[in-house]
C-alpha positions in Angstrom: 102.9 40.6 69.1 103.5 36.9 67.5 102.1 34.1 69.3 105.1 31.4 69.7 105.4 27.6 70.2 107.5 27.4 73.6 106.8 23.3 73.6 108.9 21.2 71.6 106.4 18.4 71.8 103.8 21.0 69.9 106.2 22.4 67.6 107.2 18.8 66.4 103.4 17.9 65.8 102.8 20.9 63.8 105.5 20.0 61.6 104.4 16.3 61.4 101.1 17.9 60.6 102.3 19.6 57.8 104.3 17.4 56.0 101.6 14.8 56.1 99.5 17.4 54.8 101.5 18.8 52.2 101.8 15.3 50.8 100.0 16.0 47.0 97.2 13.3 47.7 96.6 14.4 51.1 96.8 18.2 50.2 94.4 17.8 47.2 91.5 16.4 49.5 92.0 19.5 51.9 91.9 22.0 49.1 88.7 20.1 47.7 87.1 20.0 51.1 87.5 24.1 51.7 86.6 24.7 48.0 83.5 22.7 48.5 83.0 24.8 52.0 83.5 28.1 49.6 81.0 27.3 46.8 78.2 26.4 49.1 77.9 29.6 50.5 79.0 31.2 47.3 77.4 29.9 44.4 78.5 32.0 41.7 82.1 30.1 42.0 80.1 26.8 41.0 81.2 26.9 37.3 84.0 25.0 36.1 86.4 27.9 35.1 85.6 29.5 38.1 85.6 26.5 40.7 89.4 25.9 38.7 90.8 29.1 39.5 89.8 28.7 42.7 91.0 25.3 43.4 94.7 26.7 42.2 94.5 30.0 44.3 93.2 27.4 47.6 96.1 25.3 47.0 98.7 28.0 46.8 97.7 29.7 49.4 97.5 26.0 51.2 101.0 25.8 50.5 102.3 29.1 51.4 100.3 28.8 55.4 101.5 25.8 55.8 105.3 26.3 55.1 105.2 29.1 57.5 103.1 27.7 60.2 106.3 26.0 62.2 107.7 29.8 62.0 107.2 32.4 64.8 107.5 35.1 62.6 106.2 34.9 59.0 104.9 37.1 56.5 102.4 36.0 53.8 103.4 36.4 50.4 100.2 36.5 48.0 100.7 33.5 45.4 100.2 34.6 41.6 97.5 32.1 41.8 95.3 34.5 44.4 96.3 37.5 42.2 94.9 35.7 38.8 91.8 34.6 40.9 91.2 37.8 42.3 91.6 39.1 38.7 88.9 36.4 37.3 86.4 37.9 39.6 86.8 41.4 38.3 86.3 40.1 34.9 83.2 38.3 35.4 82.1 41.4 36.6 81.2 40.1 40.7 81.3 42.7 43.1 84.1 43.2 45.7 81.8 41.7 48.6 82.5 38.5 46.4 86.4 38.7 47.1 85.7 39.8 50.1 83.1 36.9 51.4 85.8 34.3 50.1 88.3 34.3 52.3 86.1 35.0 55.5 84.4 31.9 54.6 87.7 30.0 53.8 89.0 31.0 56.8 85.9 29.5 59.0 86.4 26.2 56.4 89.8 26.2 57.5 89.0 26.4 61.0 86.4 23.3 60.9 89.1 21.4 59.1 91.2 21.9 61.6 89.1 21.0 64.5 87.9 17.7 62.7 91.7 17.0 62.6 92.2 17.6 66.5 89.1 15.9 67.5 90.4 12.7 65.3 93.2 12.3 66.8 92.4 12.8 70.3 95.2 15.3 71.3 96.1 16.7 75.0 93.8 19.3 76.0 96.9 21.3 76.2 98.5 20.6 72.7 94.9 21.4 71.4 94.6 24.9 72.7 97.9 26.0 71.5 97.6 24.6 68.3 94.0 26.1 67.9 95.2 29.4 69.1 97.9 29.3 66.9 96.0 28.9 63.8 93.3 31.2 64.5 96.6 34.0 64.8 97.4 33.0 61.8 94.2 32.1 59.5 93.3 35.9 61.0 96.5 37.4 59.6 96.3 35.9 56.3 93.2 37.1 55.8 93.7 40.2 56.7 96.9 40.3 54.5 94.8 38.3 51.3 91.9 41.1 51.6 94.1 44.2 51.9 96.6 43.0 48.6 94.0 41.6 46.7 91.8 44.3 47.1 94.0 46.3 45.5 94.8 43.5 42.8 90.7 43.2 42.2 89.7 47.5 42.0 92.7 47.9 39.8 92.0 45.1 37.0 87.9 46.2 37.5 89.0 49.9 37.0 91.0 49.1 34.0 88.3 46.4 32.5 85.8 49.4 33.2 88.2 51.9 31.3 88.3 49.4 28.2 84.8 48.5 28.2 84.3 52.3 28.1 86.5 53.4 26.0 85.5 51.0 23.1 81.6 51.7 23.5 82.6 55.6 22.9 84.5 54.9 20.5 82.1 52.8 18.5 79.4 55.3 19.2 81.4 58.1 17.8 82.4 56.4 14.5 78.3 55.7 14.5 77.7 59.5 14.7 80.4 60.2 12.5 79.0 58.2 10.0 81.5 55.7 9.9 81.0 52.4 7.7 80.7 50.1 10.2 79.7 46.2 10.2 76.4 46.7 12.1 76.1 43.0 13.2 80.0 43.3 15.0 79.3 46.7 16.5 75.4 45.5 17.9 77.5 42.8 19.7 80.5 44.8 21.0 77.4 47.6 22.4 75.6 45.0 24.0 73.0 47.0 22.0 71.0 46.2 19.0 71.4 48.7 16.3 69.2 47.4 13.6 65.6 48.1 15.9 64.3 51.2 16.7 65.7 53.9 18.8 65.1 56.7 21.1 68.1 59.0 22.1 68.0 61.0 25.3 70.8 63.6 26.7 70.6 63.7 30.1 73.0 66.6 32.1 72.7 68.3 35.4 73.4 72.1 35.2 73.5 72.6 39.0 76.3 75.3 40.5 79.5 72.6 40.1 80.8 74.0 43.5 77.6 73.1 45.6 77.2 69.9 43.8 81.0 69.1 44.9 80.2 70.1 48.5 77.1 67.6 48.4 77.4 65.0 46.1 80.9 63.0 44.4 81.2 62.7 41.1 80.2 59.2 41.4 76.9 60.0 43.0 76.0 62.6 40.0 77.0 59.5 37.6 75.0 57.3 39.6 71.9 59.8 39.6 71.6 59.8 35.7 72.1 56.3 35.4 69.2 55.9 37.9 67.0 57.8 35.8 67.9 56.2 32.5 66.6 53.1 34.2 63.3 54.5 35.1 62.7 55.9 32.1 63.7 52.5 30.1 61.3 50.8 32.6 58.3 53.3 32.0 58.8 53.2 28.0 59.1 49.4 28.4 62.3 49.2 27.2 64.8 46.1 27.8 67.7 47.3 26.0 69.9 50.5 26.8 73.1 52.0 26.0 74.8 54.7 27.7 78.2 57.1 27.1 79.1 59.2 29.8 79.4 63.1 27.5 81.0 64.7 30.3 81.1 64.9 34.0 77.8 65.6 34.7 75.9 64.8 31.2 74.6 61.3 29.8 73.9 60.3 26.1 71.4 57.2 26.0 69.4 55.4 23.5 66.5 53.0 24.3 65.2 50.0 22.5 61.5 50.6 21.8 58.9 49.1 19.5 57.2 50.4 16.6 54.1 51.2 19.0 55.6 52.8 21.8 53.9 56.1 23.1 56.0 58.9 24.0 55.1 60.2 27.4 53.9 63.9 28.0 56.7 65.7 29.8 54.8 65.5 33.3 55.1 61.6 33.0 58.8 61.3 33.0 59.9 59.7 36.0 62.6 62.4 36.1 64.4 63.9 39.3 66.2 67.1 40.2 68.8 68.1 39.6 68.5 66.0 36.4 67.1 67.1 33.0 66.4 65.2 30.0 66.4 66.3 26.3 64.2 63.8 24.3 64.8 63.2 20.4 62.3 61.5 18.0 62.3 57.3 18.2 63.7 56.1 14.8 64.9 52.9 13.3 67.8 51.6 12.0 71.5 52.9 11.8 69.9 56.2 10.5 67.3 56.9 13.3 70.1 55.8 15.7 71.7 59.2 14.7 69.0 61.2 13.7 67.0 60.5 17.3 70.3 61.6 19.0 71.2 65.1 16.7 67.3 65.9 17.9 67.8 65.1 21.4 71.1 67.5 21.1 69.2 70.2 19.7 66.6 70.0 22.2 68.6 70.8 25.2 70.3 73.4 22.7 67.1 75.0 23.2 66.8 74.1 26.9 70.3 76.2 27.5 69.5 78.8 25.6 65.5 79.1 26.8 65.1 82.8 28.6 61.7 80.9 30.3 62.2 78.1 32.6 61.3 74.6 30.7 59.9 71.6 31.8 62.7 69.2 33.3 62.1 66.9 30.2 62.1 68.9 27.1 60.5 67.0 23.7 62.0 67.8 20.6 59.0 67.3 19.1 57.9 70.2 21.4 60.7 73.1 20.7 61.6 72.0 16.9 59.9 75.3 15.5 61.9 76.9 17.9 64.9 75.3 17.1 64.9 75.9 13.8 63.7 79.2 13.6 66.3 80.0 16.7 69.3 79.3 14.4 69.8 82.6 13.0 68.4 85.0 16.3 68.2 87.8 13.5 65.7 86.9 11.3 63.8 85.0 14.2 63.4 88.5 16.4 62.5 90.1 12.7 59.4 87.8 12.8 58.3 87.8 16.2 58.0 91.5 16.0 56.2 91.5 12.5 53.7 89.0 14.2 53.3 90.1 17.3 53.7 94.0 17.2 52.6 95.5 20.2 52.0 91.9 21.7 56.1 91.3 21.9 56.0 94.2 24.8 57.7 92.7 27.9 55.2 93.6 30.5 53.0 90.9 32.4 49.8 92.0 30.5 51.3 91.2 27.2 52.9 87.9 28.0 49.3 86.8 29.6 47.5 87.9 26.0 50.7 85.9 24.3 49.9 82.8 26.3 46.5 82.7 26.1 46.5 83.3 22.2 49.2 80.6 21.9 46.8 77.8 24.2 43.9 78.7 21.5 46.2 78.0 18.4 47.4 74.7 20.0 44.1 73.7 20.9 43.1 73.9 17.0 41.0 77.4 18.0 38.7 75.7 20.6 38.1 78.6 23.3 36.7 75.9 25.6 40.3 73.8 24.9 42.3 76.6 25.7 40.6 77.8 28.5 41.0 73.9 30.4 44.7 74.6 29.2 45.1 77.6 31.0 42.9 76.8 33.3 40.6 79.7 33.4 36.9 80.0 32.1 35.8 80.0 28.7 34.5 83.7 29.0 38.2 84.8 30.2 39.7 83.2 27.2 37.1 85.1 24.8 37.6 87.8 26.3 41.4 87.7 25.8 40.9 86.8 22.2 38.8 89.9 21.4 41.3 92.3 23.2 44.4 90.8 20.9 42.4 91.1 17.7 41.7 94.9 18.8 46.0 95.3 19.5 46.7 93.3 16.2 44.2 95.1 13.9 43.4 91.9 12.5 41.1 88.3 13.5 43.5 85.9 15.2 41.9 83.0 12.8 43.2 84.4 10.0 47.3 84.4 9.8 48.8 81.7 8.6 51.5 79.8 10.6 53.6 82.2 11.4 51.8 83.9 14.0 51.8 80.2 15.9 55.7 79.9 15.2 56.4 83.3 16.6 54.8 82.3 19.7 56.3 79.1 19.2 60.2 80.8 19.4 58.4 83.6 22.2 57.5 80.4 24.5 61.0 79.7 24.8 63.2 82.3 24.3 61.4 85.5 25.2 60.5 88.9 23.9 63.9 90.1 24.5 66.9 90.0 21.9 
């Protein structure tokens, strides 16, 4: 129940105080004092434009609150200036906590001001108590109403701004990937990402069961996880500029600005955690490189999703390029595998071990010692297996050309069954 004023003396004192405070010069002094107190605690509001909008909001609030202070039952209409200020905070990209803090600090500043007024005027104790109780009641309801209403204003504006920004970014990126003629400098400015530099494209996604994800993570959690991985990858590569565009509810396209001397990371050194997977293109310069690196990342993802065997969580296009290109024609690829591997293309464990050994040997430039290190076995084991492979193939493994290694590249990704 709202607190009422029963004493004519108290009611008159409040009425006189309201009339005096609403005078232009006094009101401006009060607004300035309150704003200074708020800015001292929230320095984000100190620049000229923010301070001007804050003053307009404070002035409008003061008029509304003072005008209803003598009424026993009062609603608090939120002035247009306050809605405008909430939208300004959203436009500036400030967190919602900034808006909430403004009103809580503002309430403290109002009570401090009124306490000083009462002390200066040496009010009788009964009047002082009634005035402070009424002020606390009204200021608490004022803050509650403002926070509830203006939070909606802030969130609506923030979401509208984010949607507009995201839509603009997506449209520009799509146009660039489609080969549309755009002014590079203008597009770079609108994207906040320099298109004239060198780019490394990533495609991030999660192929976890969507029903299971819904039970454990909301859509925001999935998007946040993808963003976190992009940030960590950028840090690991020393990139200070990142461009991202969602490509689905569980996928993200990203470009990292890298230098000419940026060294690509081995798959095991990328800071990627489950359930996120990443496909990586090859870094390339300028606008053609922007699209080419992205197409390579998309191709690497296609290989990862078609693979019959478990690939690393990070798939580098350079490691699967041969498998991607050969796999574009499934029938031709399977014929190549059968022709080059013969009985080694059998689906049993022993054949798989021999294929793995031969693949490691060829990738190690025909060094048994290096292959043994890769496989974690003794070099004599590699030599024995190579001897057995030559017996099964019917020819030395050092004689054939690159087709044998291409066939092994394909089997390592797609398996031996068609």
